[in-house]
Every structure is written in structure tokens, then in C-alpha cells.
C-alpha positions in Angstrom: -42.7 41.3 37.0 -45.7 42.7 36.0 -46.2 43.8 32.4 -45.5 47.5 32.8 -42.1 47.3 32.6 -41.8 44.8 29.1 -42.8 45.4 25.4 -45.5 42.6 25.6 -47.8 41.2 28.1 -47.7 37.7 26.4 -45.5 35.8 23.9 -47.0 33.0 22.7 -44.5 30.3 21.0 -46.5 27.2 19.3 -48.6 26.2 16.8 -50.8 27.8 13.7 -53.1 25.7 11.8 -56.3 26.0 9.7 -59.2 24.6 11.3 -61.3 22.6 9.1 -64.8 22.2 10.7 -67.6 19.9 10.0 -70.7 19.6 12.3 -72.6 16.4 12.2 -76.1 15.1 13.9 -73.8 12.1 15.3 -70.2 10.9 15.3 -69.5 8.2 12.6 -68.7 4.8 14.0 -65.6 2.5 12.4 -66.1 2.2 8.9 -69.0 4.3 8.9 -69.7 7.4 6.7 -72.3 10.5 7.8 -73.3 13.4 6.2 -72.3 16.8 7.7 -72.5 20.4 7.3 -70.7 22.5 4.9 -67.0 22.9 5.7 -66.0 25.8 7.5 -62.3 27.1 7.3 -61.3 29.2 10.4 -58.0 30.3 12.0 -56.8 27.9 14.7 -54.1 25.9 16.2 -53.3 26.1 20.3 -50.8 28.9 19.9 -52.4 31.1 17.4 -55.5 30.6 19.3 -54.2 31.5 22.9 -52.5 34.8 21.1 -55.8 35.8 19.3 -57.6 35.4 23.1 -55.0 37.5 24.7 -54.8 40.0 22.2 -58.7 40.5 21.9 -59.0 41.3 25.6 -56.7 43.8 25.3 -53.1 42.2 26.1 -50.1 43.0 24.1 -49.6 39.9 22.4 -47.0 38.8 20.1 -46.7 35.2 18.4 -43.7 33.0 17.3 -45.2 30.3 14.7 -44.4 28.9 11.4 -46.8 28.9 8.6 -46.7 28.0 5.0 -46.5 30.6 2.2 -50.1 29.7 1.2 -53.8 30.7 1.2 -54.2 29.2 4.9 -50.9 30.9 6.1 -52.4 34.2 4.6 -55.6 33.3 6.7 -53.8 32.9 9.7 -51.7 36.0 9.8 -54.6 38.0 8.8 -56.7 36.4 11.8 -53.9 37.4 14.1 -53.5 40.8 12.7 -57.4 41.2 13.3 -57.0 40.4 16.6 -54.4 42.8 17.8 -51.6 40.4 17.6 -48.1 41.2 16.6 -47.0 38.6 14.1 -43.7 40.0 13.2 -42.0 37.1 14.8 -43.9 34.6 12.8 -42.0 32.5 10.2 -43.4 32.3 6.5 -42.0 28.8 5.1 -42.0 28.7 1.7 -40.9 24.8 1.8 -44.0 23.7 4.2 -47.4 23.6 4.0 -49.6 25.5 6.6 -50.8 23.0 9.6 -54.3 21.9 9.4 -56.6 20.4 12.0 -59.7 18.7 10.8 -62.4 18.9 13.4 -65.9 16.9 13.8 -68.3 19.0 15.9 -71.4 16.8 17.5 -75.0 18.1 18.5 -73.8 18.7 21.9 -70.9 20.9 21.0 -68.4 18.7 21.8 -65.5 17.8 19.2 -63.2 15.6 18.0 -60.0 16.9 16.4 -57.4 15.3 13.8 -54.1 17.4 13.6 -51.8 17.4 10.6 -48.7 19.7 11.7 -47.4 20.8 8.4 -45.1 23.9 9.1 -45.4 23.5 12.7 -43.2 20.6 12.6 -40.5 22.6 11.5 -40.4 25.6 14.3 -37.0 24.9 15.5 -35.0 25.9 18.6 -33.1 28.1 16.3 -36.4 30.1 15.9 -36.2 30.5 19.5 -33.1 31.6 19.4 -33.3 34.2 16.6 -36.3 35.5 18.8 -34.7 35.8 22.0 -35.1 39.5 22.7 -38.8 39.2 21.9 -39.0 36.5 24.5 -37.2 39.0 27.0 -39.7 41.9 26.1 -42.6 39.9 27.0 -44.1 39.1 30.7 -45.5 35.7 30.2 -44.5 33.1 27.8 -47.3 30.6 26.9 -46.3 27.0 25.5 -48.2 24.1 24.3 -46.9 21.0 22.8 -48.0 21.1 19.0 -44.6 22.1 17.9 -41.5 19.9 18.3 -40.6 19.6 21.9 -37.3 20.4 21.5 -38.4 23.9 20.5 -40.7 23.9 23.6 -37.7 23.2 25.7 -35.5 25.9 24.2 -38.4 28.5 24.6 -38.7 27.3 28.0 -35.1 27.5 29.0 -34.9 31.2 26.8 -37.4 32.3 29.2 -35.7 31.3 32.6 -32.6 32.9 31.5 -34.4 36.3 30.8 -36.8 36.3 33.8 -40.0 35.8 31.8 -42.8 33.6 33.5 -44.0 30.3 31.9 -47.6 29.0 31.6 -47.3 25.4 30.1 -50.3 23.7 28.4 -49.2 20.4 27.8 -51.5 19.4 25.0 -51.4 17.0 23.2 -50.8 15.3 26.3 -47.8 13.4 26.3 -46.8 10.3 28.1 -44.7 11.7 30.5 -43.5 15.5 30.6 -40.1 16.4 31.0 -38.9 17.3 34.5 -37.2 20.6 33.4 -40.6 21.7 31.6 -42.4 20.8 34.6 -40.0 23.0 36.6 -40.5 26.3 35.1 -44.6 25.8 34.6 -45.9 28.9 36.8 -49.0 27.4 36.1 -49.4 24.0 34.7 -52.8 24.4 32.9 -54.2 21.2 32.3 -57.5 19.5 31.6 -58.7 16.7 33.6 -57.7 14.0 31.4 -54.5 15.7 31.0 -53.9 15.8 34.6 -55.1 12.4 35.3 -52.5 11.1 32.6 -49.5 13.4 33.7 -49.9 12.6 37.8 -50.2 8.8 37.3 -53.2 9.1 39.6 -55.5 7.2 37.5 -58.6 7.3 40.2 -58.1 10.3 41.9 -59.9 13.8 41.8 -58.9 17.1 40.6 -57.3 17.8 43.9 -55.2 14.7 43.8 -53.9 15.3 40.2 -53.0 19.1 41.1 -51.2 18.0 44.2 -49.4 15.3 42.4 -48.4 17.7 39.5 -46.9 20.1 42.2 -45.1 17.2 44.0 -43.3 16.4 40.4 -42.2 19.6 40.2 -44.8 22.1 38.8 -44.6 25.5 40.5 -48.1 25.8 40.1 -51.2 24.0 38.9 -54.6 25.2 37.3 -57.0 22.2 36.3 -60.0 23.4 33.9 -63.1 21.8 34.9 -65.2 22.6 31.5 -68.5 24.2 32.6 -67.7 23.5 36.7 -64.7 26.1 36.4 -61.3 25.4 37.8 -59.1 24.1 40.6 -55.9 26.1 41.3 -52.9 25.0 43.5 -50.1 27.2 44.5 -47.9 28.0 47.3 -50.9 29.6 49.0 -53.0 26.4 48.8 -56.0 25.2 46.8 -58.4 27.5 45.3 -61.7 26.9 43.6 -63.1 28.8 41.0 -66.6 28.4 39.9 -68.2 27.7 36.3 -70.5 30.3 34.5 -73.6 28.8 33.2 -74.0 29.4 29.6 -75.5 27.5 26.6 -72.6 25.8 24.7 -72.7 25.7 21.1 -68.9 24.5 20.3 -66.3 23.6 22.6 -63.6 24.0 20.3 -60.6 26.4 21.5 -62.1 26.9 24.7 -59.2 25.6 26.5 -57.0 28.0 24.4 -58.9 30.9 25.4 -58.9 30.2 28.8 -55.1 30.0 29.0 -54.9 33.2 26.7 -56.7 35.0 29.0 -54.9 33.6 32.2 -51.4 34.9 30.6 -52.7 38.0 30.3 -54.2 38.8 33.4 -50.8 37.2 35.0 -48.9 39.4 33.0 -50.8 42.6 34.4 -50.1 41.5 37.9 -53.1 39.1 38.8 -52.7 36.8 41.1 -53.3 33.2 40.0 -56.9 32.7 41.7 -58.1 36.2 40.3 -56.6 35.5 36.8 -58.2 32.4 36.6 -61.7 33.8 37.6 -61.2 36.2 34.5 -60.1 33.4 32.1 -63.4 31.1 33.5 -65.4 34.0 32.0 -63.5 33.9 28.8 -63.4 30.4 27.9 -67.3 30.2 29.1 -68.0 33.0 26.4 -65.7 31.3 23.8 -68.4 28.3 24.0 -71.1 30.4 23.0 -70.4 30.7 19.4 -68.9 28.3 16.7 -65.2 28.0 16.0 -62.2 28.8 17.8 -60.7 32.0 17.0 -64.0 33.5 15.6 -65.8 32.6 19.2 -63.3 34.8 21.1 -64.3 37.8 23.3 -63.5 41.0 23.7 -63.9 42.8 27.1 -67.0 44.2 26.2 -68.8 40.9 25.1 -67.8 39.4 28.6 -70.1 42.3 30.6 -73.1 40.6 28.5 -72.0 37.2 30.8 -74.0 36.3 33.8 -71.9 36.4 37.0 -70.7 33.1 38.1 
């Protein structure tokens, strides 16, 4: 079903974190201290990132998440509103602190991240049940794994009951993904590390991982390849989407930008290959600026990118 008949293109159920970012000339080794730049505080969290990315490109987007009743919670809500996300479903929890992510960015733009879940860990299946009408009003539900797995399961099951398509990004990657989650993923969106781990094919290629994941139950699979684009596998077969050449500044949140854009275009009626081609451009634009949500492009920003 395309988004024309529903109130939202995309509902994201997931995490919302304050990103605390420091850039360094080189990452410290064990027991070593290095000096970095001034600390930058910005809005992040995989769920909130995907919602912001979807909203900034014009998707009718809502977010179900939990934040603390604190300054970081205010920061995250303000960022979502600025992007155009409906934050009515967000639960403000006076008993919990907003989640935080501590991010170290190296000179090559690659990052290392440690997440303190905070209020994200308190997002419950009961919160999903309370938002059932919102799930039913969305064409696509986007899920990640920075919230309790029982909440992810509840959201996926509710989406199935409501006829809402599920886009699942299993990150942080678990040892094993529950069969009922794989079975609703359309698509399962994984990077190379996640694809290798979940497929169980240690020495394979992206094609091998995609086939293995589909055989395990995913309805369709997208393997993101960083600057090299993406590989897709659905009922029609394999599709390769080339990357877009850009100068990378910071890769933080680029995968979330891809997933948010993919979900939006699927909701608007695109097939998986066309949606992925668009999402690759959004992900490429995101790495050209520092930060996660602050780097996410509008449709006008995408016009300035080179053609792939």
C-alpha cells in the first residue's frame, strides 16, 4: 500500500540519544589519553536519526521513543520538530535520563561509538500498544535494536496486524535475530559487518550474505556497502546500486540517513531498487558534513551531489 491512503509515510519506533562528539587526530590505544576538539552536543540515536532523515526529505513522519525530562530530551524533541517529525507519540519520562552516545571521530571521518541507553531502555511493549492507531496510520514502520528487543517484537507484530510494511535495521547487531523479526523484514537493512554476522557466512561476499539472510526468512535484503553503494536481493533477484563519490567528513549516522530515506521512498510507492538508489544519495550527502542529524540533506541539497 502506498502512503497516499494513510496519515504517515513512516513511523519510526526506536531510540533517541544525545550525541556527544569529539574529533581526534588518532584514536587512543588501551590505557592511552589523547587530546580532542571541543565537545559537540547534537541530536542522535538510530531511531531519531531515521525519523529526522525521513522528515527532511519530505516524508510524513512520526517518532515513538522515550526521552528523559531533561535538557538532552528538550534538545532531541526540538531537533525532531525542526526536521518536521510529529513527536506526539514520544514519551517524556521524568524517572529516566535521556540516552547518550559518546562518539570519537578520527581524521578519516570514521567513528567509534559507546551508547548509554537511558530512557531508551524503558520503551515498552505497552508504549507500542498505546500507539497502535499510529502504527496503523503508517505505511512503513522502521525499527532498529537500540531499544528492548521485546518492544521491537511488539512493534513488528503490531505492524503485521495493521498491514504496515516493516523496514528492520538490526543494529546494534545481535548474535542471532529472532525468526519472527526476520520474517517481517521487508527489507532487512544491514551493513557488511551485520550481514556477515547474522548470515553466519564468515568468508562470504555481500551476495552470499544476502542470499543466506533471505533463506533464513527475510522477505528482502539490503546490504549497504558504504561508499560503494548497496546490494539488494528481493523476489525479483539481485540488484546492484552504485555509490556516489563524495569527500567524507564524518560517517556518523549515514546508515540511518540511508534507512530513513529508503523507508520514505518505499512508502511513496517506489520499488526497492529505485528506493535504494535514492537512499544511497541521501547517505552520501550525509557524510559530507559533521554530525548525524545536522548533516541530513533536504531534497534541494541532493541536487548538488554528483550523479552516481
